[in-house]
C-alpha positions in Angstrom: 21.4 88.3 9.2 23.8 86.4 11.5 24.8 82.8 10.9 23.0 80.0 12.8 24.6 78.1 15.6 24.1 74.2 16.2 20.6 72.9 16.3 19.1 72.7 19.7 15.3 72.4 19.5 14.5 72.4 23.2 16.7 75.6 23.9 15.1 77.2 20.7 11.7 77.1 22.0 12.7 78.3 25.5 14.7 81.2 23.8 11.9 82.3 21.6 9.4 82.4 24.6 12.0 84.5 26.4 12.5 86.8 23.5 8.7 87.2 23.1 8.5 88.5 26.6 11.5 90.8 26.2 11.5 91.9 22.6 7.8 91.9 21.6 7.0 95.1 23.3 10.2 96.9 22.0 9.6 95.8 18.5 5.9 96.7 18.5 6.9 100.2 20.1 9.5 100.9 17.4 7.4 100.0 14.5 4.5 101.9 15.7 6.6 105.0 15.7 7.4 104.1 12.1 3.8 103.3 11.0 1.7 105.4 13.3 -1.0 104.3 15.9 -3.6 103.8 13.0 -1.5 100.7 11.9 -1.2 99.0 15.2 -2.9 95.7 14.2 -0.6 95.5 11.3 2.5 96.2 13.4 1.4 93.4 15.9 1.0 91.0 13.2 4.4 91.8 11.6 6.0 91.1 15.1 4.0 88.0 15.8 5.0 86.6 12.5 8.6 87.3 13.0 8.5 85.3 16.3 6.4 82.6 14.7 9.1 82.2 12.0 11.7 81.9 14.7 9.7 79.3 16.4 9.4 77.3 13.1 13.1 77.8 11.9 15.4 77.7 14.8 14.7 74.2 16.1 15.8 72.8 12.6 18.1 75.4 11.1 19.9 76.3 14.5 19.6 79.4 16.8 21.3 82.5 15.3 24.3 83.9 16.9 22.5 87.2 17.4 18.8 86.0 17.9 17.6 89.6 18.6 19.0 91.0 15.5 17.6 88.0 13.6 14.1 88.8 14.7 14.5 92.5 14.1 15.6 91.9 10.5 12.9 89.4 9.7 10.4 92.1 11.2 12.0 94.7 9.1 11.6 92.5 6.0 7.9 91.7 6.8 7.2 95.5 7.4 8.8 96.3 4.1 6.5 94.0 2.3 3.6 95.6 4.0 4.9 99.1 3.0 5.0 97.9 -0.7 1.6 96.6 -0.4 0.4 100.0 0.9 2.7 101.9 -1.4 4.4 103.6 1.4 7.9 102.3 0.8 9.6 105.6 -0.2 8.1 107.6 2.8 8.7 105.0 5.4 11.9 102.9 4.5 14.5 105.3 5.9 12.6 105.4 9.3 12.3 101.6 9.2 16.0 101.2 8.5 16.9 103.5 11.3 14.6 101.5 13.8 16.1 98.1 12.5 19.7 99.4 13.2 18.9 100.7 16.7 16.8 97.7 17.6 19.3 95.2 16.4 21.7 96.6 18.8 19.4 96.2 21.7 20.6 93.0 23.4 18.7 91.6 26.5 20.4 92.5 29.7 22.3 95.5 28.3 21.3 99.2 28.4 18.8 100.0 25.7 20.0 102.5 22.9 18.3 105.8 23.6 15.9 105.4 20.6 14.6 102.0 21.7 14.1 103.3 25.3 12.2 106.3 24.2 10.0 104.2 21.7 9.1 102.0 24.7 8.2 105.0 26.8 6.2 106.6 24.0 4.3 103.4 23.5 3.3 103.2 27.1 2.0 106.8 27.1 0.2 106.4 23.8 -1.6 103.4 25.1 -2.6 105.4 28.2 -4.2 108.2 26.4 -6.8 109.9 28.5 -9.5 109.5 25.6 -9.5 105.7 26.4 -11.4 104.2 29.3 -9.2 103.3 32.3 -9.5 99.6 32.0 -8.8 99.8 28.3 -5.5 101.7 28.8 -4.3 98.9 31.1 -5.5 96.1 28.8 -3.9 97.8 25.7 -0.5 98.3 27.2 -0.5 94.8 28.5 -1.3 93.5 25.0 0.9 95.7 22.7 3.9 96.4 25.0 4.0 93.3 27.1 2.7 90.6 24.7 -0.1 89.5 27.0 -2.9 87.4 25.5 -6.6 88.2 26.2 -6.9 85.4 28.7 -3.9 86.7 30.6 -5.2 90.3 30.6 -8.6 89.0 31.8 -7.1 87.2 34.8 -4.9 90.2 35.6 -7.9 92.5 35.7 -10.3 90.0 37.1 -12.5 90.5 34.0 -14.2 88.4 31.4 -12.2 87.6 28.3 -14.9 88.8 26.1 -15.1 92.1 27.8 -11.3 92.5 27.4 -11.4 91.5 23.8 -14.2 94.1 23.0 -12.3 96.7 25.0 -9.2 96.3 23.1 -11.0 96.5 19.7 -12.6 99.7 20.8 -9.4 101.2 22.2 -7.5 100.6 18.9 -10.3 102.1 17.0 -10.2 105.2 19.0 -6.5 105.6 18.6 -6.9 105.4 14.9 -9.8 107.8 14.8 -7.9 110.4 16.9 -4.4 109.9 15.5 -2.9 109.9 18.9 0.6 111.1 18.8 3.5 108.6 19.5 5.5 110.5 22.0 6.1 111.1 25.8 3.4 113.8 26.7 4.4 117.3 27.7 4.7 118.0 31.4 1.2 119.3 31.7 -0.3 116.0 30.5 1.8 113.8 32.4 -0.2 113.4 35.5 -3.2 112.0 33.7 -1.2 109.5 31.7 1.5 108.4 34.2 -1.0 106.9 36.7 -2.3 104.4 34.0 1.3 103.5 33.2 2.1 102.8 36.7 -1.1 100.7 37.0 0.0 98.6 34.1 3.6 98.0 35.5 2.0 96.9 38.9 -0.2 94.4 37.3 2.7 93.3 35.2 4.8 92.7 38.3 2.0 90.9 40.1 1.3 88.6 37.0 4.9 87.5 37.4 5.2 87.4 41.3 2.1 85.0 41.5 1.4 83.6 38.1 -2.3 82.8 37.6 -1.7 79.5 35.7 1.0 77.2 34.6 3.7 75.0 35.9 5.6 77.7 37.7 4.3 80.0 40.5 6.7 82.8 39.7 7.4 84.2 36.4 10.8 86.0 36.9 10.8 87.3 33.4 7.7 89.4 33.9 9.0 90.6 37.3 12.3 91.8 35.8 10.4 93.4 32.9 8.1 95.3 35.2 11.1 96.6 37.3 12.9 97.5 34.1 10.2 99.6 32.8 9.9 101.4 36.2 13.6 102.0 36.2 13.1 103.5 32.6 10.5 106.0 33.9 12.9 107.0 36.7 15.7 107.6 34.2 13.8 110.5 32.6 13.5 113.6 34.6 10.0 114.2 33.4 8.8 111.0 34.9 11.0 110.5 37.8 8.3 111.5 40.2 7.9 110.5 43.9 5.1 108.2 43.1 7.2 106.3 40.6 9.8 105.9 43.3 7.0 104.6 45.5 6.1 102.0 43.1 9.9 101.1 42.6 10.1 100.8 46.5 7.2 98.4 46.6 8.5 96.2 43.7 12.0 96.0 45.3 10.5 95.0 48.7 8.4 92.3 47.1 11.2 91.0 44.7 13.5 90.7 47.6 11.4 87.8 48.9 11.6 85.9 45.6 14.6 83.7 46.7 12.7 82.4 49.6 9.1 82.2 48.2 9.3 78.6 46.8 10.8 75.4 48.1 13.2 73.0 46.2 10.4 71.5 44.1 8.9 74.8 43.1 6.0 74.9 45.5 5.0 78.0 47.6 6.4 78.9 51.0 4.1 81.3 53.1 5.6 84.3 54.8 5.9 82.4 58.2 7.7 79.6 56.5 10.2 81.6 54.5 13.9 81.7 55.5 14.5 85.4 55.9 18.2 84.8 55.6 17.5 84.3 51.9 15.8 87.5 51.4 17.8 89.7 48.9 19.3 92.5 51.3 20.3 94.5 48.3 16.8 94.7 47.0 15.5 95.6 50.4 18.1 98.5 50.7 16.9 99.7 47.2 13.3 99.5 48.6 14.1 101.7 51.4 16.2 104.1 49.3 13.3 104.6 46.8 10.8 104.9 49.7 12.8 107.9 51.0 12.6 109.4 47.5 9.0 108.9 47.3 8.5 111.1 50.4 9.7 114.2 48.5 6.2 115.2 47.2 3.0 116.0 48.8 1.0 113.4 47.0 0.1 110.1 48.9 -0.7 107.2 46.5 -1.7 103.6 47.0 1.9 102.6 46.2 3.3 104.7 49.1 1.1 102.9 51.5 1.7 99.4 50.0 5.4 100.1 50.1 5.0 101.1 53.8 3.3 97.8 54.4 5.9 95.9 52.6 8.6 97.7 54.4 7.1 96.5 57.8 7.8 92.9 56.7 11.2 93.8 55.3 12.3 95.5 58.6 11.0 92.7 60.9 13.9 90.3 61.8 11.4 87.4 62.1 7.8 86.6 61.4 7.0 86.7 65.1 8.6 90.2 65.3 6.2 91.7 62.6 4.3 94.8 63.7 0.8 93.8 62.7 -0.7 96.7 64.4 1.2 99.1 62.1 0.3 97.0 59.1 -3.3 97.1 60.0 -3.2 100.8 60.3 -1.6 101.0 56.8 -4.4 98.9 55.4 -7.0 101.1 57.0 -5.3 104.0 55.1 -5.1 102.0 51.9 -8.9 101.3 52.0 -9.4 105.2 52.2 -7.1 105.8 49.2 -7.8 102.7 46.9 -10.4 100.4 48.1 -10.8 97.2 46.3 -11.9 93.6 47.0 -8.2 92.4 46.9 -7.1 95.1 49.4 -10.0 94.1 51.8 -8.9 90.4 51.4 -5.3 91.3 52.5 -6.6 93.6 55.2 -8.6 90.6 56.7 -5.3 88.8 57.4 -4.1 91.7 59.3 -7.4 91.9 61.1 -6.9 88.2 62.2 -3.4 88.9 63.5 -4.5 91.9 65.6 -8.0 91.2 66.6 -8.7 87.4 66.0 -10.1 85.0 63.5 -13.8 85.8 64.1 -13.9 89.5 62.9 -11.6 88.5 60.1 -13.9 85.9 58.9 -16.8 88.5 59.0 -14.7 90.6 56.6 -14.2 87.6 54.3 -17.9 87.0 54.1 -18.5 90.5 52.8 -16.3 89.7 49.6 -18.0 86.5 48.4 -19.8 88.2 45.7 -16.9 90.4 44.8 -14.1 87.7 44.3 -16.0 84.9 42.8 -13.5 82.5 41.4 -10.5 84.1 43.1 -8.7 81.2 44.8 -7.1 83.2 47.5 -10.6 84.2 49.2 -11.6 80.6 49.9 -7.9 79.6 50.7 -7.6 82.4 53.3 -11.0 81.5 54.8 -9.9 77.9 55.0 -6.7 78.9 56.8 -8.5 81.0 59.4 -11.2 78.4 60.0 -8.4 75.6 60.4 -6.6 78.0 62.8 -9.6 78.5 64.9 -10.3 74.7 65.1 -13.2 74.4 62.6 -11.7 71.6 60.6 -14.9 70.5 58.5 -15.5 74.0 57.4 -11.9 74.6 56.7 -11.8 71.5 54.5 -14.8 72.6 52.6 -13.2 76.0 52.0 -9.9 74.3 50.8 -12.0 72.2 48.3 -13.6 75.4 47.1 -10.2 77.0 46.6 -9.2 73.8 44.5 -12.1 74.6 42.2 -10.7 78.0 41.2 -8.1 78.7 38.7 -4.4 78.8 40.1 -1.0 77.7 39.1 0.2 74.0 39.4 2.3 74.7 42.6 -0.4 76.6 44.2 -2.8 73.7 43.5 -0.4 71.2 45.1 0.1 73.4 48.0 -3.8 73.6 48.6 -4.2 69.9 48.2 -1.3 69.2 50.7 -3.1 71.4 53.2 -6.6 70.0 52.5 -5.1 66.6 53.3 -3.5 67.7 56.6 -6.6 69.5 57.6 -8.8 66.4 56.9 -6.3 64.4 59.0 -6.8 66.6 62.0 -3.3 68.1 62.0 -2.7 71.3 63.7 -3.0 74.4 61.6 0.3 76.0 60.5 1.0 79.6 61.5 -0.9 82.0 59.1 
C-alpha cells in the first residue's frame, strides 16, 4: 500500500466522493467476477467498507500517493477475510490477487486495463439479464455499477423509494437463484440485453446533466461516467451498433452545452439565454460524426430521434434561427416510438413555439396526473402563462414548482422568476 501524503481533510472528503463515483462500479464488477452473482450483497459491502475506511482514515492520516491502489488493496484484504469466513480462500485467492493487480493499475482518466474494462461490461450485462423486470434492470445497474442510492434511483425513474428497494431485493434474489453468468452475452442474446444497458447510461447522463437535488445543478462526474461507458460499448465490435452511436451522438450534443448552461454563480441559463460561442464545438462535431454512424442500420430508436432534435439546436446559429417546425416533427415521431410524460412535456414547448401558447397549455393539462411532483411541469406551465400575459396564474404555477423537489440552483432560478412575474415584468423568451 502506498505511503500517505500530507493531511488535507477537505480534499480527502472530496476525493473519496470522486473515487466513489468512478471506482465503486469498477470494484464491484471485478469482485463480482471473483465471487459470482450470488454474493453480490457481500461484494457491495466490501467495496462500501473500503470507501468508508478511506473516508475515516485519509483526513487524519493523509491521502495516499496512489489512492485508487489503496482502495483496491483494502477491498482485497476485506474480501480475503470474507473468503476465510466462507472457507473459500484456496479457490478464490488467485482470482482475487489477479483482480487487485489489474484494478490497482486503473487510474482515473487513463485507459482501463482490458480486464477491468471487460469486468465493467460484463457487470452491465449481468444486471440487464432478460429474466429481470425492465425497471429492475435499470435500478440494479444504477445501484451496483454506478453507486446510486435508492433515493437517487427513485428520482431518476420517477418511482417511489419503497418500490425501488423491493425491486432491487427481488432482482438480486433472482440473479442468485438463476446463477446468471458474469460475461458479455453471445451475439444472439445481445439485442435483448443491450437496450437495458443503453437505458441505464441515458438515465445516468441525465442524472448528471440536471441533478435532482443538491448544491450543483450539473454533476459533471456522472456525465463523464455515462459518456465513458458508452465509449466502452463502442470499443467492442459486438456492441458497437448503430443505436449505440445514436446514444453517443445525443450525449455529445447535450454535453456540448454544458459550458454555457450555468452562470458565474452556478444558476441555470435557459437555452435562449446561453452564449452559443461557449458551446463545445469539438463535442458538437463528435455528435454529428456519431449521428452519421448511427444511420448505418435499419433500426430507428428513440436515441436516433432525440439526437436529431439535439442536432437541430446544435446546427442553429442562434436561438431565433432554431427550426422549431423540424423539432416538432421529430417530437411527433418520438411520441410514436417512445411515448412518455416527459417526452410529451418537452413536445409541448415545441407546440408553443410553432402553434402558440394555448394549444401547448392544453397539452400540459393532460400531464397533471402523470407528472405529479415533477417541478418542470408547473415551471413550464408558469413560463407559458407568463408569456401569454396571465401573470396571477403564472405566479401560482411558479409557486407550485417551488413546492417540488429540485436542486438548489434551480430553486433559486424559480424564485427569481416568480418575483419578476409578481412585479409584472415582461416574460423572458422561452
